[in-house]
C-alpha positions in Angstrom: 156.0 -43.6 -25.8 159.2 -45.9 -24.9 157.8 -49.1 -25.4 160.3 -50.0 -28.4 163.4 -47.6 -27.5 166.5 -48.9 -26.3 167.0 -48.0 -22.6 170.7 -48.5 -20.9 171.2 -50.1 -17.8 174.1 -50.9 -16.0 174.5 -54.7 -15.6 174.7 -57.8 -18.0 171.6 -59.7 -19.1 169.7 -61.2 -16.1 170.5 -57.8 -13.9 167.8 -56.1 -11.7 168.3 -53.2 -13.5 167.2 -55.0 -16.9 163.6 -57.1 -15.4 162.7 -53.6 -14.3 163.2 -52.3 -18.2 161.5 -55.1 -19.3 158.8 -55.3 -15.9 157.7 -51.7 -17.0 158.2 -51.3 -21.5 158.0 -55.3 -22.4 159.0 -54.5 -25.9 162.1 -52.2 -25.3 165.6 -52.7 -26.1 167.6 -53.0 -22.6 171.4 -51.9 -23.3 174.0 -53.3 -20.6 176.9 -51.2 -20.0 179.7 -51.7 -17.5 179.7 -49.0 -14.7 176.9 -46.7 -13.8 179.2 -43.8 -14.8 179.3 -45.4 -18.6 175.4 -45.6 -18.2 175.4 -42.5 -17.7 178.0 -41.4 -20.9 175.9 -44.2 -22.7 172.6 -41.9 -22.0 174.3 -38.3 -23.0 176.3 -39.9 -26.5 172.9 -40.6 -27.4 170.8 -38.0 -29.4 167.5 -39.4 -27.6 169.1 -41.5 -25.1 167.3 -43.0 -22.2 168.7 -44.9 -19.0 167.3 -46.5 -16.0 169.7 -46.9 -12.7 168.7 -48.3 -9.6 168.8 -45.0 -6.6 167.1 -46.7 -3.3 166.7 -49.8 -2.4 163.7 -50.0 0.4 166.2 -52.0 3.1 169.3 -50.8 2.3 169.2 -47.2 1.2 170.4 -45.3 -1.5 172.3 -45.8 -4.3 175.0 -42.3 -4.1 176.8 -42.9 -7.3 173.9 -42.4 -9.2 172.6 -39.2 -7.3 176.0 -37.7 -7.8 176.6 -38.9 -11.2 173.1 -36.8 -12.5 173.8 -34.3 -10.1 176.7 -33.5 -12.2 175.0 -34.6 -15.4 172.4 -32.5 -17.4 170.5 -35.6 -17.2 166.5 -34.9 -15.7 164.0 -37.9 -14.1 161.4 -38.5 -15.8 159.5 -41.7 -14.0 160.0 -43.8 -10.8 159.5 -47.4 -11.2 160.2 -50.0 -8.0 161.2 -53.5 -9.3 160.9 -56.5 -6.3 164.4 -57.9 -5.9 164.4 -62.3 -5.2 167.7 -63.1 -4.8 169.1 -66.5 -4.8 172.0 -68.2 -4.6 173.6 -69.8 -7.4 176.8 -72.3 -8.1 178.2 -74.1 -11.0 177.8 -77.4 -11.7 175.9 -78.2 -8.7 173.5 -77.8 -6.1 175.0 -79.0 -2.6 175.2 -76.0 -0.3 178.1 -77.7 1.5 180.0 -77.2 -0.7 179.9 -73.5 -1.3 182.3 -71.5 0.8 182.5 -68.1 -0.5 179.6 -66.2 -2.0 179.9 -63.1 -4.5 178.0 -60.9 -5.6 177.1 -56.7 -6.4 177.7 -54.9 -2.4 173.5 -53.9 -2.3 173.0 -57.6 -2.8 175.1 -59.1 -0.1 174.1 -56.3 2.5 170.3 -57.5 1.0 171.3 -61.5 2.1 174.0 -60.8 5.0 172.0 -63.2 7.0 171.9 -66.3 5.2 175.2 -66.3 4.1 176.7 -65.6 7.8 174.5 -67.7 9.5 175.9 -70.7 6.7 179.1 -69.6 7.8 180.6 -68.1 4.0 183.2 -65.4 3.4 181.5 -62.9 0.3 183.5 -61.0 -2.1 182.2 -57.9 -4.0 181.4 -57.6 -7.8 180.8 -54.9 -10.0 177.0 -56.9 -10.1 174.6 -59.4 -9.1 173.9 -61.2 -12.7 177.8 -60.4 -13.9 179.0 -62.1 -10.5 176.9 -65.2 -12.3 178.3 -64.8 -15.5 181.5 -64.8 -14.3 181.4 -67.9 -12.4 180.5 -69.6 -15.7 184.0 -67.9 -16.5 186.2 -69.3 -13.6 184.4 -72.8 -13.0 184.8 -72.8 -9.6 182.3 -75.2 -7.8 183.4 -73.6 -4.4 182.0 -70.1 -4.9 178.3 -69.1 -5.2 177.0 -66.3 -7.2 174.4 -64.6 -5.1 171.8 -62.9 -8.8 168.1 -62.8 -9.3 166.8 -66.5 -10.8 166.4 -65.6 -14.4 170.4 -64.9 -14.0 170.7 -68.2 -12.9 168.6 -69.5 -16.0 170.3 -66.9 -18.3 173.8 -68.4 -17.6 173.3 -72.1 -16.8 173.9 -72.2 -13.3 171.8 -74.3 -10.8 170.0 -72.9 -8.0 171.1 -74.1 -4.5 168.6 -71.5 -2.6 165.6 -69.5 -3.7 164.5 -66.1 -1.6 167.7 -65.4 0.3 166.6 -61.7 0.8 166.8 -60.7 4.6 162.8 -59.4 3.8 160.4 -61.0 1.4 159.3 -57.7 0.9 162.8 -56.5 -0.6 162.5 -54.1 -3.8 164.5 -51.0 -5.6 163.1 -48.0 -6.9 164.8 -46.9 -10.4 164.6 -43.6 -12.1 164.2 -43.4 -15.8 166.6 -40.1 -17.0 166.8 -38.8 -20.5 167.5 -35.2 -21.3 165.0 -34.9 -23.2 160.8 -35.0 -22.1 159.5 -38.2 -22.5 155.5 -38.4 -22.0 154.5 -40.5 -18.8 151.8 -41.0 -16.8 151.2 -42.3 -13.3 148.5 -44.9 -12.4 148.9 -44.3 -9.1 148.2 -41.0 -9.9 151.2 -39.7 -7.4 154.1 -37.2 -8.9 157.5 -36.4 -7.4 160.0 -34.1 -7.3 163.6 -34.3 -6.6 166.1 -31.8 -5.6 169.5 -30.8 -4.1 170.9 -27.7 -2.8 173.0 -26.4 -0.3 172.0 -24.0 2.5 174.1 -21.4 4.6 175.9 -23.2 7.4 173.6 -21.2 10.2 171.1 -22.3 12.9 168.0 -23.0 12.0 168.1 -22.8 8.2 167.3 -26.6 7.1 164.3 -26.3 9.4 163.4 -22.9 7.9 164.2 -24.4 4.6 161.8 -27.3 4.7 158.7 -25.5 6.8 157.8 -24.3 2.9 157.2 -27.3 1.8 154.6 -28.1 5.2 153.1 -24.4 4.6 152.1 -26.0 0.7 150.7 -29.5 2.3 153.5 -30.8 0.5 154.8 -34.4 1.7 158.8 -34.8 1.9 159.2 -38.4 1.3 162.9 -37.8 1.3 165.4 -35.7 3.1 168.8 -37.0 2.6 172.3 -35.6 3.1 175.7 -35.8 1.1 179.0 -34.3 1.3 179.1 -31.2 0.1 182.4 -30.5 -2.5 184.5 -28.4 -1.4 183.6 -28.3 2.1 184.6 -30.2 4.1 182.4 -31.8 6.9 179.5 -29.3 5.0 176.1 -31.2 3.9 174.5 -31.2 1.0 170.6 -32.1 0.6 168.4 -33.6 -1.5 164.7 -34.3 -1.0 162.0 -35.8 -2.6 158.9 -33.8 -2.4 155.2 -35.8 -3.2 152.4 -33.4 -4.5 151.1 -31.2 -7.9 153.3 -30.0 -9.7 152.0 -26.7 -9.6 152.4 -26.6 -5.7 155.7 -27.5 -5.4 156.5 -24.5 -8.0 155.4 -22.2 -5.8 157.2 -23.5 -2.6 160.5 -23.8 -4.6 160.0 -20.2 -5.9 159.4 -19.1 -2.2 162.4 -21.0 -0.8 165.1 -20.5 -3.4 166.7 -17.0 -2.2 167.3 -18.8 0.6 169.7 -21.5 -0.9 173.3 -21.4 -2.0 173.3 -23.6 -5.0 170.3 -26.0 -6.2 169.2 -27.9 -9.0 166.1 -29.4 -9.6 166.5 -33.2 -10.8 162.9 -33.6 -12.1 159.0 -33.3 -11.5 158.1 -37.1 -12.2 155.6 -39.5 -12.3 155.7 -42.7 -9.9 154.5 -45.5 -12.2 154.6 -48.4 -9.1 155.4 -48.9 -5.6 
């Protein structure tokens, strides 16, 4: 069990990663780190290190920095957790939209709320993370800048909420991967298991189709197929897939298709805790 464990995340208190930790493990001890790379290093430095990192937003897509760091690390995925994302515009010392000329936040949050700030003629500025932009706003004491973060961040840092729910989509949410070097015993309340893999194939006609058909033949659902630049091969691609289904079937499909791969890594077979 990890209910009382230290769990590393990227950001500061009020971050959505911290909210996802506390939503799923209320007794856990979230520990923020400045960057994704430092979060990975903190997990690796701790003998029983655990971390929760975002991998994909429902509307703005994957967080490739996390995938690339995971691919190069000895960590494995132990669970998937999904967290609703409500974005609020907050200000220092007032709640008057007309006084705000610029918004600051993490690039993902800026993309997820661009309809709002563009319609109101606001410029944007990138920050390292959502809650961090709220914390920095207090330090700057700037009344002409608004931060975009969670309502909890406004509460933590004493900011005034100008607008609630400014995300482009009301069902906005982000999925996170629980990562560790060691196994963690968790089960899915949804009775759903995923396996994530990343691999290289020969750059020849039909190799990807033939490989993916192996999973179809085992009646497994590919819930994601994504490409990444292939290291050392300009304009060639590495493939990332998420497979939904029982581990035994996935193992059989994996073994059957293994000989066609030039390089591979299974990132983990894990329970889906929420969706």
